[in-house]
C-alpha positions in Angstrom: 33.1 -153.3 -118.4 36.0 -151.7 -116.4 39.3 -152.2 -118.1 42.3 -152.6 -115.7 45.6 -151.2 -116.8 48.6 -153.2 -115.6 52.0 -151.6 -115.8 55.4 -153.2 -115.7 54.5 -156.5 -114.1 57.4 -158.9 -113.7 56.8 -161.9 -115.8 58.0 -164.6 -118.3 56.6 -165.8 -121.6 55.5 -169.4 -121.5 54.5 -169.8 -125.1 53.5 -167.7 -128.2 51.3 -168.7 -131.2 50.1 -166.9 -134.3 46.9 -164.9 -133.8 44.9 -163.7 -136.8 47.0 -162.1 -139.6 49.6 -160.0 -137.8 49.4 -160.7 -134.1 50.6 -163.2 -131.5 48.7 -164.9 -128.7 51.0 -164.8 -125.7 50.7 -167.1 -122.7 52.7 -165.4 -119.9 53.2 -166.0 -116.2 53.5 -163.1 -113.9 54.5 -162.7 -110.2 51.4 -160.7 -109.2 48.7 -161.8 -111.6 49.4 -165.4 -112.3 49.1 -166.9 -115.8 47.6 -164.6 -118.3 46.7 -164.6 -122.0 47.6 -161.5 -124.1 47.1 -160.5 -127.6 50.2 -158.8 -129.0 48.9 -156.9 -132.0 51.0 -156.3 -135.1 54.0 -158.3 -133.7 54.3 -161.1 -136.3 56.8 -159.1 -138.4 60.4 -160.5 -138.4 61.8 -157.1 -137.4 59.4 -156.5 -134.6 61.3 -155.4 -131.5 58.4 -156.6 -129.3 58.4 -160.1 -130.9 62.1 -160.3 -130.3 61.5 -159.8 -126.5 58.5 -162.2 -126.3 60.7 -165.3 -125.9 60.8 -167.9 -123.2 63.3 -167.7 -120.4 63.7 -163.9 -120.7 62.7 -161.9 -117.6 60.3 -159.2 -118.6 58.3 -156.2 -117.4 54.9 -156.6 -119.1 52.2 -154.0 -119.5 48.6 -154.7 -120.7 45.0 -153.7 -120.6 43.0 -156.4 -118.9 39.4 -157.1 -120.0 37.9 -160.6 -119.8 40.0 -163.6 -120.3 42.4 -162.1 -122.9 44.2 -158.9 -122.3 45.9 -156.5 -124.9 49.6 -156.2 -124.6 50.6 -152.5 -124.4 54.3 -152.7 -123.7 57.2 -155.0 -122.8 60.7 -154.4 -121.5 63.6 -156.7 -120.7 64.1 -157.1 -117.0 67.6 -158.6 -117.0 69.4 -161.1 -119.2 67.7 -164.2 -120.6 68.8 -167.6 -119.2 71.1 -169.2 -121.7 69.9 -172.8 -122.2 71.4 -175.3 -124.6 71.1 -179.1 -125.3 68.7 -181.0 -123.1 68.4 -178.0 -120.8 66.3 -176.2 -123.4 63.8 -179.1 -123.4 63.8 -179.0 -119.6 62.9 -175.3 -119.7 60.1 -176.0 -122.2 58.9 -178.8 -119.8 58.6 -176.4 -116.9 56.6 -174.0 -119.1 54.3 -176.8 -120.2 53.7 -177.9 -116.6 52.5 -174.3 -115.8 50.4 -174.1 -118.9 48.7 -177.4 -118.2 48.2 -177.1 -114.5 47.7 -173.5 -113.6 44.5 -171.6 -114.1 44.6 -168.1 -115.6 44.5 -165.1 -113.2 45.5 -167.3 -110.2 48.7 -165.9 -108.7 51.3 -168.1 -107.1 54.1 -165.7 -106.2 56.1 -168.3 -104.2 56.0 -170.7 -107.1 57.0 -167.9 -109.5 60.1 -167.4 -107.4 60.8 -171.1 -107.5 60.4 -171.0 -111.3 63.0 -168.2 -111.7 65.3 -170.2 -109.4 64.8 -173.4 -111.4 65.6 -171.7 -114.7 68.8 -170.3 -113.3 69.9 -173.7 -112.1 69.0 -175.7 -115.3 72.4 -175.1 -117.1 74.5 -176.5 -114.2 72.1 -178.4 -111.9 69.4 -179.7 -114.2 68.2 -182.7 -112.3 67.8 -181.1 -108.9 66.2 -178.0 -110.5 63.5 -180.1 -112.1 62.8 -182.4 -109.2 62.6 -179.5 -106.7 60.3 -177.5 -108.9 58.0 -180.4 -109.5 57.8 -181.0 -105.7 57.0 -177.4 -105.0 54.5 -177.3 -107.9 52.6 -180.2 -106.4 52.5 -178.4 -103.0 51.2 -175.2 -104.5 48.4 -177.1 -106.2 47.4 -178.8 -103.0 48.8 -182.2 -103.8 52.0 -182.0 -101.8 54.0 -185.2 -101.1 53.8 -186.6 -97.6 57.4 -186.9 -96.6 57.5 -187.0 -92.7 60.4 -186.2 -90.4 60.7 -189.8 -89.2 61.8 -191.4 -92.5 64.6 -193.9 -92.1 67.4 -193.5 -94.6 68.2 -197.3 -94.4 64.6 -198.4 -94.9 62.6 -199.0 -98.1 59.1 -197.6 -98.7 56.1 -198.0 -100.9 54.4 -194.7 -101.5 50.6 -194.5 -101.1 48.9 -191.3 -102.3 46.6 -191.3 -99.3 48.9 -192.5 -96.5 52.3 -191.5 -97.8 55.4 -193.7 -97.3 54.8 -197.2 -96.0 57.8 -199.4 -95.0 58.2 -202.4 -97.4 60.8 -205.0 -98.4 63.8 -203.4 -100.2 63.3 -205.9 -103.0 59.6 -205.0 -103.5 58.7 -203.8 -107.0 58.5 -200.0 -107.1 60.2 -199.6 -103.7 61.7 -196.2 -102.9 64.8 -195.9 -100.7 64.4 -193.9 -97.5 67.6 -191.9 -98.3 66.0 -190.9 -101.6 62.8 -189.7 -100.0 64.8 -187.7 -97.4 66.9 -186.1 -100.1 63.7 -185.0 -101.9 62.0 -183.8 -98.7 65.0 -181.8 -97.7 65.9 -180.7 -101.3 69.4 -181.9 -100.6 70.3 -184.5 -103.2 74.0 -184.0 -102.7 73.6 -185.4 -99.2 72.0 -188.7 -100.5 74.1 -191.8 -100.5 74.3 -192.6 -104.2 72.7 -189.5 -105.7 71.8 -191.4 -109.0 69.4 -193.6 -107.0 68.0 -190.5 -105.3 67.4 -188.7 -108.6 65.8 -191.8 -110.2 63.5 -192.4 -107.2 62.5 -188.7 -107.0 61.8 -188.6 -110.8 59.7 -191.8 -110.5 57.7 -190.6 -107.5 57.1 -187.2 -108.9 55.9 -188.5 -112.3 53.5 -190.9 -110.5 52.2 -187.9 -108.5 51.8 -185.6 -111.5 50.2 -188.1 -113.8 46.7 -187.9 -112.4 46.8 -184.1 -112.8 48.3 -184.1 -116.3 46.1 -187.0 -117.7 47.1 -189.2 -120.6 48.2 -186.5 -123.1 52.0 -186.5 -123.2 53.9 -183.3 -122.7 55.3 -182.0 -126.0 58.7 -181.3 -124.5 59.0 -184.9 -123.2 58.1 -186.3 -126.6 60.6 -184.1 -128.5 63.4 -184.9 -126.0 62.7 -188.6 -126.4 62.8 -188.3 -130.2 66.1 -186.4 -130.0 67.7 -189.1 -127.8 66.5 -191.8 -130.2 68.1 -190.1 -133.2 71.4 -189.6 -131.3 71.6 -193.3 -130.1 
């Protein structure tokens, strides 16, 4: 079997886990090669320079030998400074990584979505809510399940959202109604322009979760569970 050698591919680590006695299994996402699984041999030691680099939210240049589903890591370099996340933003970053791990197939490149991911990470410290909602929206589009948000939405109307037909005008007091202004803000990725941005964020979060649920199934994302537990302890 031919073994491809990939050199200095831009990427990010999504998750690492122990592999055998001294190695790590690295799930990474790269601009040109999509999501990949790599064995990082001999990197479990606490003083390993490679292990120190294989952290989420750190832009990297990754080299590996590719053969079958799992490749062998041959080198890694920092490609800039890591995004500094604290508090709930850390859980939000883990959430983005989990979405990619659950919904993207290995070796299926999505360069436009990769650029969106880098942008979302950069925005999390100061614009957490818009960063998450915009990334979720673009993720759905990349997977072929994009929201139907037509140009003729009325900001003053209320809508029910149907997965097949898109927004359908309904009574503003109807259970589960979305405001037209909220749907426009999500469509245009311009939440600051919405009248009452809290409503816009709440509507966007609810619609996107409804749209992602059939793809994610019933198993809860670990980042969501941990964040809920943290909030419960703090209350």
